C-alpha positions as CSV (number, residue, x, y, z in Angstrom):
1,X,0.0,0.0,0.0
2,X,1.5,3.4,-1.0
3,X,1.4,6.1,1.7
4,X,2.1,9.8,1.5
5,X,2.6,12.6,3.9
6,X,-0.7,14.3,4.8
7,X,-1.3,17.4,2.7
8,X,-4.8,18.6,3.3
9,X,-6.3,21.2,1.1
10,X,-5.7,23.9,3.6
11,X,-2.0,23.3,4.1
12,X,0.6,25.0,1.8
13,X,-2.0,26.0,-0.8
14,X,-2.1,29.2,-2.8
15,X,-5.0,31.4,-1.7
16,X,-7.8,31.4,-4.3
17,X,-10.4,34.0,-4.6
18,X,-13.6,32.6,-3.2
19,X,-17.3,33.1,-4.0
20,X,-18.6,35.8,-1.8
21,X,-22.0,34.3,-1.4
22,X,-24.5,31.7,-2.4
23,X,-25.0,31.0,-6.1
24,X,-28.8,31.0,-5.8
25,X,-30.9,34.1,-6.2
26,X,-33.1,32.8,-3.4
27,X,-31.0,34.5,-0.7
28,X,-33.6,37.3,-0.2
29,X,-35.2,35.8,2.8
30,X,-37.6,33.7,0.7
31,X,-37.5,29.9,0.6
32,X,-37.1,27.0,2.9
33,X,-35.8,23.4,2.8
34,X,-36.1,20.4,5.0
35,X,-32.8,18.5,5.6
36,X,-31.6,15.3,7.2
37,X,-28.4,16.0,9.1
38,X,-25.8,13.3,9.9
39,X,-23.4,15.3,12.2
40,X,-23.5,16.3,15.8
41,X,-26.3,18.6,17.0
42,X,-23.8,21.4,17.4
43,X,-22.5,20.9,13.8
44,X,-26.0,20.7,12.4
45,X,-27.3,23.8,14.2
46,X,-24.2,25.9,13.4
47,X,-24.4,25.2,9.7
48,X,-28.1,25.8,9.5
49,X,-27.8,29.0,11.5
50,X,-24.9,30.4,9.4
51,X,-26.6,29.4,6.1
52,X,-29.8,31.0,7.0
53,X,-28.0,34.2,8.3
54,X,-26.2,34.5,5.0
55,X,-28.9,33.5,2.5
56,X,-32.2,34.1,4.2
57,X,-33.3,30.5,3.4
58,X,-34.9,28.7,6.4
59,X,-33.9,25.1,7.2
60,X,-35.8,22.6,9.2
61,X,-33.7,19.6,10.0
62,X,-33.8,16.1,11.5
63,X,-30.6,14.9,13.1
64,X,-29.8,11.1,12.9
65,X,-26.7,9.0,12.4
66,X,-25.6,8.6,8.8
67,X,-26.8,5.0,8.7
68,X,-30.2,6.0,10.0
69,X,-30.5,8.8,7.5
70,X,-29.6,6.5,4.6
71,X,-32.3,4.0,5.8
72,X,-34.8,6.9,6.0
73,X,-34.1,8.2,2.6
74,X,-34.4,4.7,1.2
75,X,-37.7,4.2,2.9
76,X,-39.0,7.5,1.5
77,X,-37.7,6.9,-2.0
78,X,-41.1,6.9,-3.6
79,X,-42.2,10.0,-1.6
80,X,-39.2,12.0,-0.3
81,X,-40.0,14.3,2.6
82,X,-36.8,16.3,2.5
83,X,-34.6,17.7,-0.3
84,X,-31.2,18.1,1.5
85,X,-28.9,15.6,3.2
86,X,-26.2,17.3,5.2
87,X,-23.1,15.7,6.6
88,X,-21.9,12.1,7.1
89,X,-19.2,10.1,5.5
90,X,-18.9,10.2,1.7
91,X,-18.7,6.4,1.6
92,X,-22.4,6.4,2.6
93,X,-23.2,8.9,-0.1
94,X,-21.5,6.7,-2.7
95,X,-23.7,3.9,-1.7
96,X,-26.9,6.1,-1.8
97,X,-25.8,7.4,-5.3
98,X,-25.4,3.8,-6.6
99,X,-29.0,3.2,-5.3
100,X,-30.3,6.2,-7.2
101,X,-31.2,8.1,-4.1
102,X,-29.3,11.4,-4.9
103,X,-29.8,14.0,-7.6
104,X,-26.8,15.4,-9.5
105,X,-25.8,19.1,-8.8
106,X,-22.5,20.8,-9.6
107,X,-22.1,23.3,-6.8
108,X,-20.5,26.6,-7.5
109,X,-16.9,26.4,-6.4
110,X,-16.6,22.7,-6.9
111,X,-13.9,23.2,-9.5
112,X,-11.6,24.5,-6.7
113,X,-11.8,21.1,-4.8
114,X,-9.1,18.5,-5.3
115,X,-10.3,15.5,-7.3
116,X,-9.4,13.2,-4.5
117,X,-12.4,14.6,-2.5
118,X,-14.9,14.8,-5.4
119,X,-17.6,12.7,-7.0
120,X,-17.0,12.9,-10.8
121,X,-20.7,12.8,-11.4
122,X,-21.5,15.5,-8.8
123,X,-24.1,13.3,-7.1
124,X,-22.8,14.6,-3.7
125,X,-20.6,17.6,-2.7
126,X,-17.6,17.4,-0.4
127,X,-17.9,19.9,2.4
128,X,-14.9,19.1,4.6
129,X,-12.4,16.4,5.6
130,X,-10.5,14.9,8.5
131,X,-7.9,12.2,9.0
132,X,-8.7,9.2,11.2
133,X,-6.8,9.5,14.5
134,X,-6.4,7.8,17.8
135,X,-7.9,9.7,20.9
136,X,-6.3,8.7,24.2
137,X,-7.0,9.7,27.8
138,X,-3.6,10.4,29.3
139,X,-4.5,9.6,32.8
140,X,-5.8,6.2,32.0
141,X,-2.8,5.6,29.7
142,X,-0.6,6.2,32.8
143,X,-2.7,3.9,34.9
144,X,-2.3,1.2,32.4
145,X,1.4,1.8,32.0
146,X,1.2,2.2,28.2
147,X,1.9,4.9,25.6
148,X,-0.6,6.4,23.3
149,X,-1.1,4.1,20.3
150,X,1.0,4.7,17.1
151,X,-0.1,1.6,15.2
152,X,-3.4,-0.1,14.5
153,X,-1.8,-3.2,16.0
154,X,-1.5,-1.4,19.4
155,X,-5.3,-1.5,19.8
156,X,-5.0,-5.3,20.0
157,X,-2.4,-5.1,22.8
158,X,-3.7,-7.1,25.8
159,X,-2.7,-4.0,27.9
160,X,-5.8,-2.3,26.5
161,X,-8.1,-4.9,27.7
162,X,-11.7,-3.5,28.2
163,X,-10.2,0.0,27.5
164,X,-11.0,0.6,23.8
165,X,-14.3,2.1,22.6
166,X,-15.3,2.3,18.9
167,X,-18.2,3.5,16.8
168,X,-20.1,0.6,15.1
169,X,-19.8,0.8,11.2
170,X,-23.5,0.0,10.6
171,X,-24.7,3.2,12.2
172,X,-21.7,5.5,12.2
173,X,-19.8,6.8,9.2
174,X,-16.7,7.1,11.5
175,X,-17.0,3.4,12.3
176,X,-17.3,2.4,8.6
177,X,-14.3,4.6,7.7
178,X,-12.2,2.7,10.4
179,X,-13.2,-0.6,9.0
180,X,-12.6,0.4,5.4
181,X,-9.2,2.0,6.4
182,X,-8.1,-1.3,7.9
183,X,-9.3,-3.4,4.9
184,X,-7.6,-1.1,2.4
185,X,-4.3,-1.0,4.4
186,X,-4.0,-4.7,5.2
187,X,-6.3,-6.7,2.8
188,X,-9.7,-7.9,3.9
189,X,-8.9,-11.2,5.6
190,X,-5.8,-9.8,7.5
191,X,-7.9,-6.7,8.5
192,X,-10.7,-8.8,10.0
193,X,-8.2,-10.9,11.9
194,X,-6.8,-7.7,13.4
195,X,-10.4,-6.4,14.1
196,X,-11.2,-9.6,15.9
197,X,-8.1,-9.2,18.1
198,X,-9.0,-5.5,18.7
199,X,-12.5,-6.6,19.6
200,X,-11.2,-8.6,22.6
201,X,-10.3,-5.1,24.1
202,X,-13.4,-3.2,23.1
203,X,-15.6,-2.3,26.0
204,X,-18.4,-0.8,23.8
205,X,-19.4,0.0,20.3
206,X,-21.4,3.2,20.0
207,X,-24.1,4.2,17.5
208,X,-22.5,7.7,16.9
209,X,-19.1,8.6,15.7
210,X,-18.5,11.3,18.3
211,X,-19.5,9.3,21.3
212,X,-16.2,7.3,21.7
213,X,-14.1,10.5,21.9
214,X,-16.4,11.9,24.6
215,X,-16.1,8.6,26.6
216,X,-12.3,8.8,26.4
217,X,-12.4,12.4,27.5
218,X,-14.6,11.6,30.5
219,X,-12.2,8.8,31.5
220,X,-14.7,6.0,30.6
221,X,-12.2,4.4,28.2
222,X,-8.5,4.8,27.5
223,X,-8.5,5.0,23.7
224,X,-10.7,5.3,20.6
225,X,-10.2,5.6,16.8
226,X,-12.0,8.6,15.4
227,X,-11.8,11.6,13.2
228,X,-9.4,14.2,14.2
229,X,-12.0,16.9,14.5
230,X,-13.6,15.1,17.5
231,X,-10.2,15.0,19.2
232,X,-9.7,18.8,18.6
233,X,-13.2,19.4,20.0
234,X,-12.4,17.4,23.1
235,X,-9.2,19.4,23.7
236,X,-11.1,22.7,23.4
237,X,-13.6,21.5,25.9
238,X,-10.8,20.8,28.3
239,X,-10.8,17.0,28.4
240,X,-7.6,15.1,29.1
241,X,-7.2,13.9,25.5
242,X,-4.1,13.4,23.3
243,X,-4.1,12.7,19.6
244,X,-1.8,10.1,17.8
245,X,-1.7,8.5,14.4
246,X,-0.9,5.1,13.1
247,X,2.6,5.2,11.6
248,X,1.7,2.5,8.9
249,X,-0.9,4.9,7.5
250,X,-4.5,6.1,8.2
251,X,-7.5,6.9,6.1
252,X,-9.4,10.1,6.0
253,X,-13.1,11.0,6.0
254,X,-14.9,13.2,3.6
255,X,-17.9,15.0,5.0
256,X,-20.6,15.4,2.3
257,X,-23.9,16.9,1.4
258,X,-26.3,16.2,-1.4
259,X,-29.7,16.9,-3.0
260,X,-32.1,14.0,-2.5
261,X,-33.5,12.5,-5.7
262,X,-37.1,13.3,-6.6
263,X,-37.2,15.8,-3.7
264,X,-40.2,18.2,-3.3
265,X,-39.9,20.8,-6.0
266,X,-40.3,23.8,-3.8
267,X,-37.3,22.7,-1.8
268,X,-34.8,21.9,-4.5
269,X,-33.6,25.5,-5.0
270,X,-32.8,25.8,-1.3
271,X,-31.0,22.5,-1.2
272,X,-28.9,23.5,-4.2
273,X,-28.2,26.9,-2.6
274,X,-26.8,25.1,0.5
275,X,-24.4,23.2,-1.7
276,X,-23.3,26.4,-3.3
277,X,-22.9,28.2,0.1
278,X,-20.9,25.4,1.8
279,X,-18.1,25.8,-0.6
280,X,-17.9,29.6,0.0
281,X,-15.5,31.1,2.5
282,X,-18.4,31.6,4.9
283,X,-19.5,28.0,4.5
284,X,-16.0,26.6,5.0
285,X,-15.5,28.7,8.0
286,X,-18.7,27.4,9.4
287,X,-17.5,23.8,8.9
288,X,-14.3,24.6,10.8
289,X,-16.3,25.8,13.9
290,X,-16.1,22.2,15.0
291,X,-12.7,21.5,13.4
292,X,-13.5,19.9,10.2
293,X,-10.8,20.7,7.7
294,X,-11.7,22.7,4.6
295,X,-11.8,21.3,1.1
296,X,-11.2,24.7,-0.5
297,X,-7.5,25.6,-0.8
298,X,-6.3,28.8,0.9
299,X,-8.4,28.4,4.0
300,X,-6.8,27.5,7.4
301,X,-8.1,27.1,10.9
302,X,-5.9,29.1,13.4
303,X,-7.7,27.4,16.3
304,X,-6.6,23.8,15.4
305,X,-4.1,22.5,17.9
306,X,-2.9,19.2,16.4
307,X,-0.1,19.3,13.8
308,X,-0.9,17.1,10.9
309,X,2.0,17.9,8.7
310,X,3.8,14.6,9.4
311,X,0.7,12.3,9.4
312,X,1.1,9.3,7.1
313,X,-2.1,9.4,5.0
314,X,-2.7,6.2,3.0
315,X,-4.2,6.2,-0.6
316,X,-7.7,5.9,0.8
317,X,-10.2,5.1,-1.9
318,X,-13.6,6.6,-0.8
319,X,-15.5,5.1,-3.8
320,X,-14.2,1.6,-3.1
321,X,-15.3,2.1,0.5
322,X,-18.7,3.2,-0.4
323,X,-19.2,0.5,-3.0
324,X,-18.2,-2.2,-0.5
325,X,-19.7,-0.6,2.6
326,X,-22.7,-2.9,2.8
327,X,-20.7,-6.2,2.5
328,X,-18.1,-5.0,5.0
329,X,-20.7,-4.2,7.5
330,X,-22.4,-7.6,6.9
331,X,-19.1,-9.4,7.5
332,X,-18.4,-7.2,10.6
333,X,-21.9,-8.1,12.0
334,X,-21.4,-11.8,11.3
335,X,-17.8,-12.2,12.6
336,X,-17.3,-9.4,15.2
337,X,-20.2,-7.5,16.7
338,X,-23.8,-7.4,15.5
339,X,-25.2,-3.8,15.0
340,X,-27.9,-4.4,17.6
341,X,-25.1,-4.4,20.2
342,X,-24.2,-0.8,19.6
343,X,-25.2,1.6,22.2
């Protein structure tokens, strides 16, 4: 597996003139859209508030995990109740696109985004990104007499018995990204062998991707694997958390948004306006409020504490992950932990 030093869009890029506002003419206070949101409540509310403040378009949203939102959009395919899907891993959007659940839309500003983050058919729009990291509670590491993990193999060390907490891949985009990262890094059989050994140390699988990091911060577990932005948030909130990265390579998450196929016609303009807005400077700054990293070059977050310049980022294939998401979750349920055990 080839690896390379992490170079996110915001690092070392030449500043590019950004769109000043939303590409839709509906930013005059008129219009509304219903959205399904697959991020934290804080993320969802911040984005909705900032979007409405800049465009005048009202958003009513329902927050669920990315897996739950996908299931809802499938169930409503013949009569969609919402036009906009905000947040969650791009892998899940790839799966949704293959099932005909998303409508194509080329957002204004999409040409500025590196192709590694983009859907060539514009069935979903990348909004932000984050590498997968380890989050550790330093006090508990000291109690266990171990260092913060620097390898995926470290999570299988018996020293971490009953001290690891992870998100379940069936309900969490974070959990699915961890599984896909391991499979792409090691090969499927070797990855599942490693996950079985890690499972021996797992105290709990959670339904949401952010829950493991909160548990680590509260001292309920010693270590988790999560997106870096969750670690940054924990640091800002004063938790005893440190970040580390697997030396053999780690994957990255792409946070996405999309227009839902066959959405109510009176909502489509508002949904497309959101996709335009999220790639503006204002939209990218809004994403960075909770430490997602921008996908538009030239934007940086001065509040970020973790240095990612030396992180070894693998050649993570988001499209492969999305296409194989279902079968990987099915094998995970069969061989490791069933989804009903997630809490």
